[in-house]
N, C-alpha and C positions, 0 to 999 in steps of 0.2 A: 131079432136077438134078444135072448130073455132077460131081462132087466132085473136086478136083486138091489133092494135098499136096505137100510139101517135108519131107524131114525137117529135125527141129529143129537140128542140128549144123550140114548144111549152110546153110539159112535165115540162122542168127547168127554164123559163120562170114562170110561174105559181108560181114555188118557189118563185121566187125574188117579183111579185106580192103580195101575199101573205104574206112574211115577212115585206113587207114594211106597209101593211095594220095593223098586228099584234103590229106591231113595234109602230106605231101611235096611235094605240090603249093603247098603253100601257103609250104612254107619255098622253095621253086624261086622262087616268085612275089616271095618279098622279096628275094633276091638279085638278080632280074632288075630289081627296082624301084631297089633301092640302085644296079645300075649305069647307070641310064637317069635315074635322078632322078625318077622321075613321080608327085614329091609330090600329085599330085591325087585319087590312091587312097588316101592315108595307109594308116592299117593295115590295111585292106582283107585282105593276105596272112593277119596273124594271126588273124583273125576263121574265114579257111579253114582255116588249123591247129586253131582252138577247134572248129570243125564236124567236121573229121577226128576228132580226139583224143575227143570225145564219142560218135559212131558207134562207132568201136574199142573207149571204154571200156564201151559200153551192148553189145556184141554178146559182148565178154569176159563180164561181168557175168552174161548170159543164159546163157551158156555153165557158166561158173562152178556158179550157183545149180540149173541144171537136174539133177533125180535120175533123170530116164527118159531111157533111152539110144534107147528105141524112139518117143518122141514124134516128133510130126510139125506142121507148118504149115498149117494149111487154106489156099491160096489160091486158092479160085475166086471167080467173079463176086460171088456173093452175099457173100464173107467181105469182098473188094475194097471192095465197096457198103458192108457195115457199118464198117470203117475208115473210109473215107468221111466217112461219116455221123457216126461220134465222133468222127473229127480234124478235118474240113472246115473248120471255123470255126479252128482254130489253124492250119491250112494257107495259107487267105485272111489271117489276119492275119499271117502270116510272110512274104507277096508285098505285104503293104502295108509290112513293115519294107524288104523288098528296094526298092521303089516310095521310101520316103523316103532310103534312102541314094542313089539315082541324082540324087532330086534337089536334097539338101543331103550330099555327100560328105565336109563335114566331121562327119557322124553317125559313121565310119567311123574312129573312133579310142578306142583303148583307154582313155583317160582318159573318154570318153563310156561305155563299157560298167560303167566303173568305178563313175562318180557313180549310172548305171541301177542297180545292184547295191545300191549303200550305201541309196539313196531306196527299194528293194523290200525289204529287211532288214527294217524294224520292222513294213510290211507283210504279209508274209511270216508273222511271228508271229501277226497278229491272224490272218490268214485261218487259221492252224491252229486256233485256237480257236473261229472261224465253223465250221469243217469239223466240229467234234463235236456242234456241234445239227444240221446238216444232214443230217449220217448217222444221226440217230434221226428225220426227217422233219420236222423242225422248223427254227427259224432264231433268231436273237437280233440286235433292233435296237437292245439298249442297249450295243452294243459301241463306237459311237463316243464316247458319252458316256462309258464309263469308260477310255477313253483321254483325254479332256480331263480327268477327273479324276485319272488317274494323273499327268498332267503337268501338272497345278497345285499338286497336294499336292507332290510330289518337287520342284519348280523352286522352290516357295515356300519348303521349308526348306534350300535349298541357294544362297545366295544369299551374294556378298563380305560379309563384316563392313565395308568401308567402303561399301558403296554407299550412296545416299543415298535410294532408296525401298524400304528392305529390309519385306519382308512383316510377318516377326517382329524387329523393331528388337532385342528383348533376347535373343534365341535364341543360344544358343552354338553352336559351331562342330560342328557332330555328325559322327560317321563316317559315311562315303556309304552306309554300308549301311542305315542306319537310317530316310533317307526313302524309299527306295527298296522298304525291306519295308514299310512304313508304306501308300504307294500302294499295293502291291500285295494287300495286306489289305483296303483299304478298297475297292477292287475286287470282290474276293471275298465281302465281305460283301453286296452287291448282287446278285453271282451264286449265291451262298445262296435269296437272295431269290428270283430267278427261276426256278432249280430247283424252291424249296419250292410257289410258285404253281403251275407245271407239273406236278408230281409230286403233291402232296398233294392239289388242286383240279379236275384235269386241264383245266387251263385253257390253252386253244391260244397255243403260244409266242409268234405274233404279237402277240396281244393282252397277254399278259403280258411280254415284253420292251419292246412300245411302253409301258404305264404305267411300267413302272421306268426305261425311257430317261428319261421327262419327270421321273422322280421324280431321278433321280442329277445331270439337268442345273438344277434347282433347287436341291439341294443343293451342286453345285459352284459355282453363281452365288453362292449366300449367303457361301460360304468366301472367293470370288473378290474378293466386296464389302467384307469385311471391313476397318475401319480398322486401318491407315491406308493401307492397298492402293487402297480405295474403286475396285475393277474397273479400275484401270490394268494394262497388258500387263507379266506379271513379267519382269523382266532381271538385268542383274549377275551371272550363273551363275557357280558357282565353278570353275574350271578343272578339277579334278580328275575333277566331275561331267560336264562337258561332253566332257570324253574319253572317255566312254563311249560317246561319239555320231559326236565326231570324231576322234580319235587314228586316226593312219595308220599301220599297220605295214609292216615291211620299206621305208622310205622312202628309205633310205640305198643298199641292195643290190638296189635294181629300175634299171630304166633311166627316165629323166626323162622318156619318152612315157606312163608310167603312173603314177608318182608316188604311189606307196605302196598299200597295202591296206586299205582303212576297215575299221576295226575291228569295224564293224557285222557285215560279212558273215561273219567268223567265229563273231559271237554267235548269228547267224541259223542257222547250219550247224549249231551245238550243239543249238539248242532242234527243229529239222527231225529231226534224228537222234533224237532223246529221244521227238517225236509219234510219228515212225515207228517207233520198240521201244515204246511204249505201246499204238499201235494192232496191231502184227503181232506182238506175243511176249508179249503181257500179256492174261490171263484179262478184264483191264477192256475193254480192248480187242476181244475177241473178243465181249463182251457189247453193245457198241454195235452193233457190225453185226448181230446177232442183234433187237436191240431194233430197229432200224433198215427189218431187210429181213420179219420178221412181229413183233409186240408181242406179239400173243397167244400165239404158240409158244414165245416166250421166255419169259414167265411159265408157261407148261406146265412148261416145262425145269429150271422152279427160279431163273431169274435174279430177283433183288429188282431189278423196273425201276423203283419208285420213288427208290430209294437210287442206282442206277445215273443216273439222270437227271438228281438234285442234283448228284452227283458231277461230270457232264457241263458243266453249267453254273456250276459252280464252277471246273472245272479251266479253263474257256473264258474267264471272267472273270479269271484269274490272268494268261493269256496276254496278255490285252487289257492290263493293268496295265503289264505287262512292255512292250508297244510304246507303251504312252503314256509312260515312265520315259524309253523309248531315242529317242523324237522328242522329249520335249523335253531331252534331251541332245545331240541332233542340231544343234536350232533355236538352243540355249544361250536357250531363251526359254518362255512359257506364256501362253494364255488360256485362259477358258472354252470357247470356243467350238474348240479344239484336238482334235481328229479327226473336223469332221462331214463326212458322209458315207462314211468308214471303213468302214461297215459292210456299204453297199452296193456299195461297188467288193469287199468279202472277199467276200460272197456270191456276186458276180458274177463273180469269178476262180477262185473255188470249183468254179462250173456251167460254165464253159470250160474248165475243167481235167477236168474227170470226174464232181464229186460230184454225185449225184443229187439232186433235189428229193424224191423221192418216199423216200430213205432206202437204207441199206446198202451203197450202193456210191457207192466213192472210194477213190482214193489219195493218198501225200502227194505224192510226186513230179506228179503232176496240178496237185495245188494250188498248186507253185512253179511249174510251167509257166505255170497262169493269171495270178497274179500279176505273175510276169516280162513277159507280153505285155501285158497291161494297163498297167505301168509303161513298157514301150517304148514302146507306141504314142501314151499320153500325153506323152509327153519329145518323142518322136517330131514328134509333129503341134506341139509347141511350139516345135522346134529348126526347123521349117520356115514358122513363122509364122502356123500355121492359128488363126481366131478362137476364143476360150475357147468362147463359143456353139457356135460349130460341132463343137467336141471334146466337149462334153456330149452332142449330136445322136449323134454317131459310137459313144460310148461307150453311150448307150439302144439305138443297133439292134443293137450286139453284144450286149448281155445279154438283147434282146428274142430275137434270132436261136438265142441259146444255149439260154435258158430251151425254145425251139419245139421244137430238136434233143431236148432233153433228153426233152421229152412226149412225143414222136412216137416215141422209142423205146421207151416202155411201152404205147402206143396200138396201135403194133403186135404185141405180146404178148398 
């Protein structure tokens, strides 16, 4: 088969040039819109600017991080075919977003993008936890119940002293950090149980985490049903706790069409960087990939596989706990059913983002893209009034196609 290549620098320089042109067109489009009063396109020019900046930044980062001046990019038909196979579903979903924008121009507002990012932020943290279990060719079905457990524990200890239906009527006002740590530690206990079952008894992660999921829900429901609460939704949340999920940064400095940046977004950004660092710059991260790629080879190379597996599930559970706390703060309340379905959404987002169910393959950037795609699609379908049942059908089709594409890549090999 004929091979065609292009120099690495030339290829990614074209991204920088294209990004600069697109960004400039967006700015120009904005001035034209302002001059002519084309309100029907809303903030579309700024979306164009964002796309341009993304392409420019992507090309710049690639050039800066490249250490091989002689590197080339394969642009043969086979390489293009592989690219489409790996990213076809992302491209298709991108087209779906454009269709939603055409149907409902109100979707082209920066406030909508802001709300989508805020809604996606806790889910990104949860998906980052799930990705560790997927990278070792496992899974974690208990994630959803850990999110609910963390939400209930943190919210129950963070109610206003004058709230009529306090979970703990005689509990003094605690420093905000104590309920957060308590919620995360509770999740880590069950993460330790997951890891122990998988590592010590070589139980399949699907069965182990399914069993633990049921246990967690039972424990959470018993806690939630304690008198005087008696399974009533937890409300009356203290404002300092709610601010973790609701506070707007730069509200006065940014234009009114944005209205501030939700604090959830930079919080998610911190965890994204931390997990990227763990996976790419630490021995633990390299061990995770090694176990997922070839467990037998990892054992031979001296990696303590059982200990690493336990650490993976404990770390994942801590991230679920953080996600649950943020969800409780974002909604200013909690019930024992918080987080239902989050684990399936997180797994689907990871697979769509390129994390292989066969283990050993996946990037943090792909996970972010996967979560954002699902959040945008879900938000967009609600925006244009698609029936909730049809939304589930569409989500199921996306998951099935993503898994089929993932498996076909390895079947071909």
